[in-house]
Each structure stands twice: as structure tokens, then as C-alpha cells.
N, C-alpha and C positions, 0 to 999 in steps of 0.2 A: 230508501227504506221507509217503511210506514212508521209514523211517530208512535202509534199504539204498540207496535211490535217492539220498538226500542224501550217503551215504558214497561212492557211486560218483562223484557229481559232484565231491565234494571230492578224490577221487583223481585225477580228470581234471585239475582245477585244479592239484593238486600236481605232476602230470606236466609241465604247462606251465611251472610255476615252476622245477622242477629242470632241465628242458631249457634254459630261458633262462639259468639260472645257469651251466650247463655250457658254453654257447656264448658267454658273455661273460667267462668267467674264463680267464686265460692257462694256468693249470695244467690246467683241464678240457679246453681245446683241445689242449694238448700231450699229455695222456693219450689223447685221442680220435684224434689224427692221427699220433702218433709211430710206432706199430707199423705202420700201413698204409704210411707213407712209407718206412720201412726195408725193408719187404717189397717194395715196388715198385722200390726201388733194386736189390735182389737179383734181381728178375724182369727188370729192364732188362738186367742182365749175362748172364742166362740166355736172352735172347730169340733168340739165333742158334744155340744148342746144340740138338742133337737127341738123342733117346733111342735109343741103339744104332742098329740098322738099320731101325727102324720108321718113321723120318721124322717122328715127332711132336716138336714143339718143346717143350723142357723147361719153358719158362715157361707155356705153355698147359696142360701137365700139372699144374703146381704151383698154378695159380690156383684151382681148386675146393677144394683142400686149405687154401689160405689163407683162403678164405671160411668154410669149416667151422671153422677155428681161431679166427677172429674171433667167430663165433657161440658156440662152446663157451667160449672164455676169458671173454668179456664176460658170458655167462650164469652161469658157474660162479663166477668170481672177483668180478665186479662186484656182484652182489647179496649174496654172502657178506661182502664187505668192508663194504658199506653197512650190513648188519644189525649187524655187530660194532661199527662206529663209532657207529651211532645208539643202540645199547644203552649204550655207554660214556658218551655225552654226554646221555642222558636223553630223546632223541627218541622212542624206543619207549615209554617210561613215560608220556610225555605223550599219545601216540597211544592207549595202553591206557586212559587216564583219560577220554577222550572217548567218547561213545556211537558204536559202530561205527567207531572211529578206526583200528583195525587194517586194516579193509577199505580205507579210503581210503589208508592208508600203503602197503599192498602194491600197490594199483593204481597209485599214483604211482611206486613203485620199478620195477614191471614196465614201465610206460610209458616211464620215463626210460631204462631199459636197452634197450628195444626201439627207441627213437629213436636212441640211440647206435649200436646195431648197424646200423640202417638207413642211417645216414649213412656209417658205415665201409664197409659193403657197397657202397653206391652209389659212394663214392670209389674203391674197389678196382675195381669194374666199369668205371667211366669211364676211369680211368688205365690199366687193363688192356686196354681196347679200343684205346687209342692205342699203348701200349708193346708189348703181346703180340700183339694181333690175334686173330682166331679166336673172339672173344666173340660167340656167335650167339644173341642175344636179340631176334630179329626176328619172332617169332610170338607169338600169344596163349598158346599152350600152353607155350612156353618161359618166359614171364613168370609164368604161373600155377604151373608146376612150381617155379620159383625161390621164389615167394611161399610155397607150402605147405611147402617144405623149410625155408625161413627161419623161418616161424612155429613149425613143429613142433620144429625144433632149438632154437630159443630157449626155448620152453616147457619142453622137457625139461631143458635146461641150467639154466634158472632154478630149476626145482624141485629139481634136484640140488644147486645152489649154495646154496639156502636152508637146507638141513640143516646143513652145517658152520657157516654163519653164525649159526644159532640156537643151536648147541651150544657153540661156542668162546666162552670167557669174555672174553678180551682180545685186542686187535689184536696 
């Protein structure tokens, strides 16, 4: 069997383990849902306001920015923090010691970050649909546009966030 294939499979298993840990830990759930909950409270109070004479609802104007902020913050801060903490506790050293361990490690981190972003975006979209209204994801093209923007934004933010995470020495 190809060593890279084994590393990719290990990374996918690592993604499952990290996602399961994040969703069963109170601190992980709090980190995952606190920011979206606070933002939705703010959008709830903005739901009746309009932007000057345009007639656009303030909450519907803010919702795409909130989604972008979630993607950027989780990509930039999430993987950088993980790299620094895993370097301090020796996880990266253990990953380097195994053959193709870094491939599996990074696939696991990217998968866990992508899962966290997907859950947060879905939570924002569902609650935004109820609170704000005007969330128009009723066609295939709207869903595909959301998906490619989400994937491209996450990949760019993860790659930018990995640089300071790899260069900073301590948390």
C-alpha cells in the first residue's frame, strides 16, 4: 500500500477523532457556538433597522460579513493556535517521527477546522433564516456559490494562519 494513502487515511481518522472530541467537550462546544450566538443576538436587534433610504434590512446586510468573519477567524486563528499548542506539547514532534505523519496531522487539522466552520456557518444560516429572513438559498447555483466561496475562503485562511502558527514559538 502507498505510504501517502496510509497517511491520508490516518488524517481522515484524525479528523473524525478531533471533531468528536470537539463536540463532546463543553469548552469545545462553547468555543464553537459562543461567537455565532452573540452575533445572532446582535442581528436580532438589528432585524427591524434599515440602511438609510435604501430599504435594505441591516441584519441581512450584516449576515454575509458574519459568515466571512467566521471563515477567516477560524481559518487564521484556529490552525495557528493548534500548531503552537501542538508544538509545545510534543504532538508535532510525534507526528514528525512517524512516516508521513505530518501529512496525516495536517489533513486532520484541516478537516477539523473545516467541520467547525461548516457547523458554525450552518448554524448562522439556519438562525439567520428565522431571525433575519431574506436568506435565499433556494437554488442549486446559490448553494454551489456558497460552497465554493466557503472552500476557497477556508483554504486561503488556513494557509495564511499556518504561517504564524509555525513561526511563533510559544502560545
